[in-house]
N, C-alpha and C positions, 0 to 999 in steps of 0.2 A: 356358045358351047359350054362355058363354065356354068351359066345359070341352068342349063339343061341337066348337067351333072348333079347340081345341088337340089333340083326338083325331085330327083329320085332317091335322095339320101335323106334320112331322118335327122332331126336335130341331135339326138343322142349319138348317132354314128359319126356325124361330122365333128361334134364336140369332142368325141374320143380321139379322133385324129389330130385335131388342133391341140388338145391337151398333151398328147404325146410329143407334138412338135415343140410346144412350150417347154416341156421337160427336157427335150433334147437341146434346145437353145440355152436353157439355164445351165445344163451340164457343160456345154461347149464354152460358155462364157467363163464359168468357174475354172474349168480345165485350162483354158488359154491364159487366164490371169495367173494361175498357179505356175504354169510353165514359164511365163515371163518373169515372175518373181524369182524362180529358182534358176533359170538358165538364160534370161534375157539380158540384153545390153542396150545402152542408150546411144542411139545414132542420130545426131542432130535433133534432139528433142523427141524422137520417136523411139519407143522401146520395142525392140525386135528380138526374136529368138536367134540364138547363135547358129552357125552353119551346120552343126551336127544334127539339127532338126530341120534339114532342108525340105522335107515333105510339108511341114507345117509353117515354115518360116515366112512365107508370103501371106498366109492367112491369119497369123497371130501377131498382132502388134497393137500398141496403144499409143495414140498421139495426143498429147496435151495441148493441141492448138486451141486457140480461143481464149477464154477468160483465165485459164490456169497456166497458159504457156509461159509467161514471164516468171511466175513462181516456180514452175518445174525447172526452168533453166537456172534460176537462182539457187534452188535447193541442190541441184546437181553440181553447180559450180562451187558450192560450199561443202561438198562431200556427203550430202545426205542422199538417201535413196528416195527420189521423187515418186517412183512407181509405188512403193509401199505406202508412203505418206499420202499421196493424192489418189492413187489408183484404188486403194481400199475404200476410201470415202466415196469415190465415184461408182464403185461396184455395188455398194449397199442399196441405193435406190433401184437399180436395175433388178437386183434380186427380189426386192419387195414387190416390184411390178410383176415379175415372173410368178411369184407365189400367189398374188391376187388373181392373175389370169388363170393359173392352174386351178385355183379354187372355183373361180367363176365358171370355167368350162366343165369342171366336175359337177357343178350344179346343173348346167345345161345337159350334161350327159345323163343325169338322173331324171331329166324331163322337167326340171324346175326352171321356168323361163322368167316369169314376172313375180319374184318374191323379194322380200326385204333383204334376204341374204345376198341376192344378186345385186341389188341396188347398193348394198354396203360394199361389195367387192369393187363395183365401178367407182364409188366414192373414194375408196381407198387408193385406187389408181390415180384419180385426180389429186388427192391429197399428197401422195408421194411426188407427183410431178411438180406441184406447187412448193412442196418442202425442198425439192431438189434445187429450185431457184435460190432459196435461202441458203442452202448448203453451198452452192456455187459462189454466192456473194460473201458469206461470212466465214466459211472454212479457211480460206487463205489468211484472213486476219487472225483467226484463232491459232493456226499453225505458226505464223510468224511470232505472235505474242508468246506462245509456249516456248518456242525455241530461244527467243530473246530472254525471257524471264528465267529460264532454266540455265542460262549461260552457255548454251550450245552454239549460239551465234550472236555476234554483236552487230553485224552489218546487214543482216537480212532486212530488206525493205518490206513495208506493208503493201500488199497488192489487193486491189478490189476493182473489178470491172464488170460491166453489164454489156453483154454482146447479143448477137442474133440468136445464139443457142438458148440463152435464158429467155429471150422473148418468145422463141418457138415453144419452149417448155411451158411458159405462161399461157400461151394461146391454147395449146393442146390440153393442159390441165383444166382451163376454164371450160372448154368445149365438153370435156368428159364430165365435169361437174354439172353442166347444163343437161347433158343426156341423162345423168343419174336423177336429176331433179324432175325431168319430164317423165321418166319411167316411174318415179315415186308418185307423181300426180296421176298418171294413168292407172297405176295399181290401186290407189285410193279411190278413184272414180269407179273402177271395176268392182271393188269391194262394196261401195255404197249402192251400186246398181243391184248387186246380188242380195243385199239386205232389203231393198225395195221389193224385189220379186218375191 
């Protein structure tokens, strides 16, 4: 049924819808993060909205489980705002991916499907995913060293861990890079064939 619906829609029309959804998700993520920073509280390692936002409280939360969980607990235990310190760094890659997707579907909306600009957008998404792994590994060390050297904390331990989330980002980033590489090769072959004809 879904394939039937897409057979009757053009790429620009579907791309316009997807682009609007990407913009909506981007705004929702920024709004939820802003609400949590302003009105959120830490409940057992999960940042949730206070009760006065009962309508949004179940939908808006950030959980630092995984590789940053221990650091988030240590930061909170020492009186630092783990949401601002860790959440902001974790939000930036998401925003970069949303912007690349928005641009990519904008190109599709214009009817540009196999162009170097499209390939670059896809490569950018892969690059952000791979850089996200480095961020997840190195950012906790940087945060700890900055807090120690600034004198803000003497007892904060250095945390570094590699978990399933990082491995998933690595796999997805590599797959996206391979897709961009294949699209680049296909575009080059197509351009060579046009020159021969």
